[in-house]
C-alpha positions in Angstrom: -5.6 -24.4 -7.6 -3.7 -24.8 -4.4 -4.7 -22.1 -1.9 -1.6 -20.4 -0.4 -3.4 -17.8 1.7 -5.3 -18.6 4.9 -7.8 -16.6 6.9 -10.5 -17.1 9.5 -14.2 -17.7 8.8 -15.4 -14.7 10.8 -17.2 -11.5 9.7 -14.2 -9.4 10.8 -12.0 -10.9 8.2 -14.2 -10.1 5.2 -12.9 -6.6 4.6 -9.3 -7.9 4.6 -9.8 -10.8 2.1 -11.9 -8.8 -0.4 -11.1 -10.1 -3.9 -8.9 -12.9 -2.6 -11.7 -15.2 -1.5 -11.2 -17.8 -4.3 -7.5 -18.3 -3.4 -8.0 -18.2 0.4 -8.8 -21.2 2.7 -10.8 -20.2 5.8 -10.0 -22.1 9.0 -10.5 -21.6 12.8 -7.6 -19.6 14.2 -5.7 -22.5 15.8 -5.9 -24.7 12.7 -4.9 -21.7 10.5 -1.8 -21.0 12.7 -0.7 -24.6 12.6 -1.0 -24.8 8.8 0.8 -21.5 8.3 3.6 -22.6 10.7 4.0 -25.9 8.8 4.4 -24.2 5.4 1.0 -25.0 3.9 0.3 -21.3 3.4 2.5 -18.4 2.4 0.5 -15.9 4.4 -2.3 -16.0 7.0 -4.6 -13.6 8.8 -3.5 -15.2 12.1 -4.0 -14.4 15.8 -1.3 -11.9 17.0 0.0 -14.5 19.5 1.1 -16.8 16.6 3.5 -14.0 15.5 4.7 -13.3 19.0 5.5 -16.9 19.9 7.0 -18.0 16.6 9.9 -16.0 15.0 9.0 -17.1 11.4 7.0 -14.3 10.0 7.0 -10.7 8.8 3.9 -8.7 9.6 2.2 -6.6 6.9 2.3 -3.0 8.1 -0.9 -1.0 8.1 -3.4 -3.9 8.3 -4.9 -5.6 11.3 -8.1 -6.7 13.0 -8.1 -4.5 16.1 -10.4 -2.5 18.4 -10.0 0.7 20.4 -12.6 -0.1 23.1 -15.3 -2.7 23.0 -14.7 -5.4 20.4 -18.0 -7.3 20.9 -16.6 -10.7 19.7 -14.0 -11.5 22.4 -15.4 -11.6 25.9 -15.6 -13.4 29.2 -19.1 -14.4 30.2 -19.3 -15.0 33.9 -21.9 -15.5 36.6 -19.7 -14.9 39.6 -17.6 -11.8 40.4 -14.1 -12.1 38.8 -12.3 -12.6 42.1 -14.5 -15.6 42.9 -13.8 -17.5 39.7 -11.6 -20.6 40.0 -12.0 -22.1 36.6 -12.6 -20.4 33.2 -13.6 -22.5 30.2 -11.9 -20.9 27.2 -12.2 -21.3 23.5 -8.7 -22.4 22.6 -9.3 -21.7 18.9 -7.7 -18.3 19.5 -4.6 -18.3 21.7 -4.5 -14.5 21.5 -7.8 -14.3 23.3 -6.6 -16.7 25.9 -3.4 -14.7 26.5 -5.2 -11.4 26.5 -7.5 -12.8 29.2 -4.5 -14.0 31.2 -2.9 -10.5 30.9 -6.1 -8.7 32.0 -6.7 -11.0 35.0 -3.0 -10.8 36.0 -3.4 -7.0 36.1 -6.0 -7.6 38.9 -3.9 -10.3 40.6 -6.2 -13.1 39.5 -4.9 -16.5 38.2 -7.9 -18.8 37.6 -7.3 -22.1 35.8 -8.3 -22.0 32.2 -9.7 -25.2 30.7 -10.3 -25.9 27.0 -13.8 -25.4 25.7 -15.4 -25.6 22.2 -19.0 -26.6 22.7 -20.8 -23.3 22.2 -24.2 -25.0 22.6 -23.3 -25.5 26.3 -21.8 -22.1 26.9 -24.8 -20.9 28.9 -24.3 -23.7 31.4 -20.8 -22.5 32.3 -20.1 -20.2 35.3 -17.2 -18.5 33.4 -16.5 -19.0 29.7 -14.3 -17.1 27.2 -16.0 -16.8 23.8 -14.8 -15.4 20.5 -15.8 -14.7 16.9 -19.1 -15.3 15.2 -20.2 -18.0 17.8 -19.5 -15.4 20.6 -21.7 -12.8 18.9 -24.4 -15.5 18.6 -24.2 -16.1 22.3 -24.7 -12.4 23.0 -27.8 -12.3 20.8 -29.5 -15.0 22.9 -30.9 -14.7 26.4 -28.2 -15.5 29.0 -27.6 -14.9 32.7 -24.0 -13.9 32.5 -22.1 -10.6 33.1 -20.0 -9.7 30.1 -16.3 -8.6 30.3 -15.5 -7.3 26.8 -11.7 -7.9 26.5 -11.2 -5.0 24.1 -12.8 -2.6 26.6 -10.9 -4.1 29.5 -7.6 -3.7 27.7 -8.5 -0.1 26.8 -9.4 0.6 30.4 -6.1 -0.8 31.7 -3.7 0.6 29.1 -5.5 3.4 27.2 -4.4 1.7 24.0 -6.0 -0.3 21.1 -5.7 -4.0 21.0 -4.6 -6.0 17.9 -6.2 -9.4 17.6 -5.0 -10.5 14.2 -2.4 -9.5 11.5 -1.4 -10.7 8.1 1.7 -12.9 8.8 3.8 -13.8 5.9 6.4 -16.5 6.2 9.9 -15.1 5.7 10.9 -18.0 3.5 7.9 -17.7 1.2 6.8 -14.0 1.2 7.6 -12.0 -1.9 6.9 -8.3 -2.6 3.9 -9.0 -4.8 2.2 -11.0 -2.1 2.5 -8.2 0.4 1.1 -5.7 -2.1 -1.8 -8.0 -3.0 -2.7 -8.4 0.7 -2.5 -4.7 1.3 -4.6 -4.0 -1.8 -7.3 -6.4 -0.5 -7.6 -4.3 2.6 -7.8 -1.1 0.6 -10.5 -2.5 -1.6 -12.3 -3.9 1.4 -12.6 -0.4 2.8 -13.8 1.0 -0.5 -16.4 -1.8 -0.7 -17.3 -1.9 3.0 -20.8 -0.8 2.3 -21.3 -3.7 -0.1 -19.7 -6.2 2.3 -22.1 -5.1 5.1 -25.1 -5.3 2.7 -24.3 -8.7 1.2 -22.4 -10.8 3.8 -24.3 -13.8 5.0 -23.5 -13.6 8.7 -26.0 -12.0 11.1 -28.4 -9.2 10.2 -27.6 -5.9 8.5 -27.7 -3.8 11.7 -25.3 -6.0 13.5 -22.9 -6.2 10.6 -23.0 -2.4 10.1 -22.3 -1.6 13.8 -19.7 -4.3 14.2 -17.6 -3.5 11.2 -18.0 0.3 11.5 -17.9 0.8 15.2 -16.2 -2.1 16.9 -13.6 -3.3 14.5 -10.6 -1.3 13.2 -8.5 -2.4 10.3 -5.5 -0.1 10.7 -2.1 -1.1 12.0 -0.7 2.3 12.9 1.5 3.7 15.6 -1.1 3.5 18.4 -1.8 -0.2 17.5 1.9 -0.9 17.5 2.2 0.7 20.9 -0.6 -1.6 22.0 1.3 -4.6 20.7 4.4 -3.6 22.5 2.5 -3.2 25.8 0.9 -6.6 25.2 4.4 -8.1 24.6 5.6 -6.5 27.9 2.7 -7.8 29.9 2.6 -11.2 28.2 6.2 -11.9 29.1 5.2 -11.8 32.7 2.5 -14.5 32.4 3.8 -17.1 29.9 6.8 -19.3 30.2 8.0 -19.1 26.6 9.7 -16.5 24.4 7.7 -13.6 23.2 9.1 -11.9 20.1 8.6 -8.4 18.8 7.0 -8.4 15.4 9.0 -7.4 12.3 6.8 -5.1 10.1 7.0 -4.9 6.3 5.5 -1.8 4.6 4.4 -1.6 1.0 3.7 2.1 1.1 
């Protein structure tokens, strides 16, 4: 069976793909976005930035990967004070995380150069490195000499708003009503079965899964989250040299 839904292979996606696992292909965020953009998928749980930079999608209302404070899995690990950093090595698998970091640093008048980085085994050797997802959580669980700037908390401190990292993006030329309903139903069922997901998921230990999925990650896309998206759009337009579109939301409720 050809899989027409894409998602990311991270713990935070599990409650949003509940019951859809057999028809979902799991890829790193940058590969997922590229495949969705090319038409390989009808829908994808993609980084917010994919939607903001490409006017191809509708966004499923009510569903997101977000945080309202510390996110734990998107952070800058740095050895020097922020205003002394010239180069940041960034995991380019998630453009949203890169752009969020740029927006946060711009708020403080900082414009260090960001260079691609994907070798998490060498993360501890870097003076400043942006890490995301499960590999980022693994880094935090090991001994390290870095200070940690949690980007979710930094965004909250600056704006007072939640930050949305990923959304269900449905191609406008492929999406039909039933697909939106099935994706929304997966989120509803994921919340109903959250305790089972936490108990049985293979990533990390029970305590970490429980605290991460219950305390750090939010799965709602409500008015506050949309306010956060609009504030991000406003700030992102200042720091990137390409169009930034406002999402078009489709509700199934």
